C-alpha positions in Angstrom: -25.9 -11.2 -38.2 -29.1 -13.1 -37.0 -27.0 -15.2 -34.7 -25.2 -11.9 -33.3 -28.7 -10.1 -32.9 -29.8 -13.1 -30.8 -26.6 -13.1 -28.7 -27.2 -9.3 -28.0 -30.6 -9.9 -27.0 -29.8 -12.9 -24.7 -27.0 -10.6 -23.0 -29.5 -7.9 -22.6 -32.1 -10.1 -20.8 -29.5 -11.8 -18.8 -28.2 -8.4 -17.6 -31.6 -7.3 -16.8 -32.1 -10.4 -14.7 -28.8 -9.5 -12.8 -30.0 -6.0 -12.1 -33.6 -7.4 -11.0 -31.9 -9.7 -8.5 -29.7 -6.9 -7.2 -32.9 -4.6 -6.8 -34.6 -7.1 -5.0 -31.8 -7.5 -2.5 -31.6 -3.8 -1.9 -35.3 -3.6 -1.4 -35.5 -6.3 1.0 -32.5 -4.8 3.1 -33.5 -1.3 3.0 -37.3 -1.8 4.0 -36.2 -4.3 6.9 -33.8 -2.0 8.4 -35.5 1.4 7.9 -38.7 0.2 9.5 -40.9 0.7 6.4 -44.4 -0.5 5.8 -43.0 -3.8 4.2 -41.3 -5.7 7.0 -40.3 -9.2 6.3 -40.0 -11.7 9.4 -36.4 -12.7 9.9 -36.6 -16.2 8.9 -38.7 -15.5 5.8 -36.2 -12.7 4.8 -33.5 -15.2 5.1 -35.1 -17.6 2.8 -35.7 -15.0 0.4 -32.3 -13.6 0.6 -30.8 -17.1 0.0 -32.9 -17.6 -3.0 -31.9 -14.2 -4.6 -28.2 -15.1 -3.9 -28.5 -18.4 -5.8 -30.5 -16.8 -8.8 -27.9 -13.9 -8.7 -25.0 -16.3 -9.1 -26.8 -18.4 -11.8 -27.5 -15.2 -13.8 -23.9 -13.8 -13.2 -22.3 -17.1 -14.5 -24.7 -17.3 -17.5 -23.9 -13.6 -18.2 -20.2 -14.3 -18.0 -20.4 -17.4 -20.2 -22.3 -15.4 -23.0 -19.6 -12.9 -22.7 -17.0 -15.6 -23.8 -15.4 -15.8 -20.6 -13.3 -18.8 -19.4 -13.8 -20.6 -16.2 -11.2 -18.8 -14.2 -12.5 -15.4 -15.5 -15.9 -16.6 -14.7 -14.9 -17.3 -11.1 -13.4 -13.9 -10.9 -16.6 -12.0 -12.4 -18.6 -13.8 -9.7 -16.4 -13.0 -6.9 -16.1 -9.2 -8.0 -20.1 -9.2 -8.3 -20.5 -10.7 -4.9 -18.2 -8.0 -3.5 -20.1 -5.3 -5.2 -23.3 -6.7 -3.6 -22.0 -6.6 -0.2 -20.3 -3.2 -0.2 -21.8 0.2 0.0 -22.4 1.8 -3.5 -19.5 4.2 -3.3 -16.9 1.5 -2.5 -17.8 -1.2 -5.0 -15.3 0.3 -7.5 -12.8 0.8 -4.9 -13.0 -2.9 -4.2 -13.0 -4.1 -7.7 -9.7 -2.1 -8.3 -8.3 -3.3 -5.1 -9.1 -7.0 -6.1 -7.4 -6.5 -9.6 -4.3 -5.2 -8.1 -4.2 -8.1 -5.5 -4.5 -10.5 -8.1 -2.0 -9.0 -10.3 0.6 -8.9 -7.6 -0.2 -12.4 -6.4 0.3 -13.5 -10.1 3.6 -11.7 -10.3 5.1 -12.5 -7.0 8.0 -15.1 -7.3 10.2 -15.1 -4.2 13.9 -15.6 -4.9 15.1 -19.3 -4.8 18.2 -18.3 -2.6 15.8 -17.2 0.2 14.3 -20.9 0.5 17.4 -22.0 2.0 17.3 -19.3 4.8 20.0 -17.0 6.1 23.8 -18.1 6.0 24.6 -20.2 9.0 24.6 -19.9 11.9 22.3 -16.7 11.6 18.7 -17.1 12.6 16.0 -15.0 11.1 13.1 -13.1 12.6 10.8 -11.6 10.1 7.5 -10.4 11.8 4.6 -9.7 9.1 3.8 -5.8 9.3 7.2 -4.8 10.7 9.5 -3.2 8.2 12.6 -4.4 9.7 14.2 -8.1 9.8 16.3 -9.4 12.7 19.3 -11.8 12.4 20.9 -13.1 15.5 23.8 -15.5 16.2 26.5 -16.1 18.8 30.4 -15.8 18.4 32.3 -17.2 21.4 31.1 -15.2 24.5 29.4 -12.5 22.2 25.8 -12.0 21.4 25.4 -10.4 18.0 22.2 -9.0 16.6 21.6 -7.4 13.2 18.7 -5.1 12.4 18.0 -4.5 8.6 15.6 -2.1 7.1 15.0 -0.7 3.7 14.8 2.8 4.5 17.3 4.9 2.5 16.5 8.1 4.4 18.3 6.6 7.7 21.6 6.5 5.8 24.4 8.9 7.1 26.0 11.7 5.0 29.0 9.7 3.9 26.5 7.3 2.1 24.8 10.0 0.3 27.9 11.8 -1.0 29.5 8.6 -2.0 26.7 7.0 -3.9 24.9 10.0 -5.1 26.0 9.5 -8.8 24.7 6.0 -9.0 21.7 5.0 -10.8 18.3 5.0 -9.2 17.8 1.2 -9.4 21.4 0.7 -7.6 20.3 3.3 -4.8 16.8 1.4 -4.4 18.8 -1.8 -3.4 20.8 -0.4 -0.8 19.6 -1.2 2.9 20.4 0.1 6.4 22.0 -2.2 8.7 22.8 -2.0 12.4 25.1 -4.6 13.9 25.3 -4.8 17.8 27.9 -6.9 19.5 27.6 -7.5 23.2 29.4 -9.6 25.8 26.5 -10.5 28.3 23.3 -8.7 29.5 23.6 -5.1 30.7 27.0 -4.9 29.3 28.5 -2.2 26.9 27.8 -2.6 23.2 29.9 -2.1 20.0 27.4 -1.0 17.3 28.2 -0.7 13.7 25.9 1.6 11.5 26.2 0.1 8.1 24.7 -0.1 4.5 24.5 -3.0 2.1 25.9 -3.2 -1.4 25.9 -6.1 -3.7 28.9 -8.3 -2.5 30.0 -5.8 0.5 28.9 -4.5 3.6 30.2 -0.8 4.0 30.6 0.8 7.4 29.3 4.3 8.1 30.1 4.9 11.8 30.9 2.6 14.7 29.6 3.5 18.3 30.6 2.4 21.8 27.5 2.2 24.0 28.2 1.9 27.6 24.9 0.8 28.6 21.8 -0.3 26.6 19.6 1.9 29.0 22.0 5.1 28.4 19.6 7.9 27.5 22.3 10.7 27.6 24.0 11.9 24.7 27.3 10.0 24.1 30.4 10.4 21.7 29.5 8.6 18.5 33.0 8.5 17.0 34.1 10.0 13.9 32.8 9.2 10.3 34.4 5.9 9.3 35.9 7.2 5.9 37.9 9.7 8.0 39.6 7.1 9.9 43.1 5.7 8.9 42.9 3.2 6.3 44.5 0.5 8.3 42.1 1.1 11.2 39.2 0.7 8.6 40.5 -2.5 7.4 40.6 -3.9 10.9 37.1 -2.9 11.6 36.1 -4.8 8.5 38.0 -8.0 9.4 36.3 -7.9 12.7 32.9 -8.1 11.0 33.9 -10.6 8.5 35.1 -12.9 11.1 31.8 -13.0 12.4 29.9 -13.9 8.9 29.0 -10.0 8.3 30.3 -9.9 4.9 29.3 -9.8 1.0 27.5 -13.1 1.2 25.4 -12.1 4.1 24.8 -8.7 2.3 23.6 -10.4 -0.8 21.1 -12.4 1.1 19.7 -9.2 2.9 19.5 -7.4 -0.4 17.2 -10.2 -1.7 15.3 -10.6 1.6 14.4 -6.9 1.8 13.2 -6.7 -1.7 11.1 -9.8 -1.4 9.7 -8.5 2.2 8.8 -5.1 0.4 6.6 -7.0 -2.2 5.1 -9.4 0.6 4.3 -6.4 2.8 2.7 -4.6 0.0 0.4 -7.5 -0.9 -0.3 -7.8 2.8 -1.2 -4.2 3.0 -3.6 -4.4 0.1 -5.3 -7.4 1.6 -5.8 -5.6 4.8 -7.4 -2.7 3.2 -9.6 -4.7 1.1 -10.9 -6.6 4.4 -11.3 -3.2 6.1 -13.5 -1.9 3.1 -15.7 -4.9 2.9 -16.7 -4.9 6.7 
């Protein structure tokens, strides 16, 4: 009990020292910027500030050590106290929660190994941080093929909603919207497929014939794909499969979009943290 009492007293003393350092920093900053009676020259103020930072770091490390923290926890403790000292009083709690969430997501992030190989050849990938979609491109004879893929289920057509409405929530979350554009030279008509991805398959929703890429008027968008004759449906599916737009590509896109969602979330958290710190 005597040892426990000494430990509590030591922790209390160190906590008081930490608070004292913080209070001194606040007094120096407030008096300097508010033009109060106690104004410290810039050079002297900087020296005092550096001394306070060192004392604050030492006290914080000793405090974390007495609480039984490991080395990594001590570093996190120091980082969180430094953030708290730089932010305004109302935002300190916000920054601590953001930092904890970022650390949790960074530790949990594990990109699928299959993505390290890149997209199925000969597709090339464009994945721009901050943008929700990914772009894949390839050539096929005289054709230029571009694929735009985004994980926004609200963009799917009615045929998707009816066909898959009874599937479980996890399956629906994995489906991503895919637009395939096939052209034969610049400023030429395009054949555009509106599709959605499923494990091991790419399902066509509609097929559009766009006479001009700059066409802004309403054009006939064709019937729902499911209403076409089955023989014609199969020919459209073979057309895409011959160009490498198949189940293998669909599985890659599902993994890629799930991974991108995680990466974009972590990036978003860090951007918010950076903004609050300023």
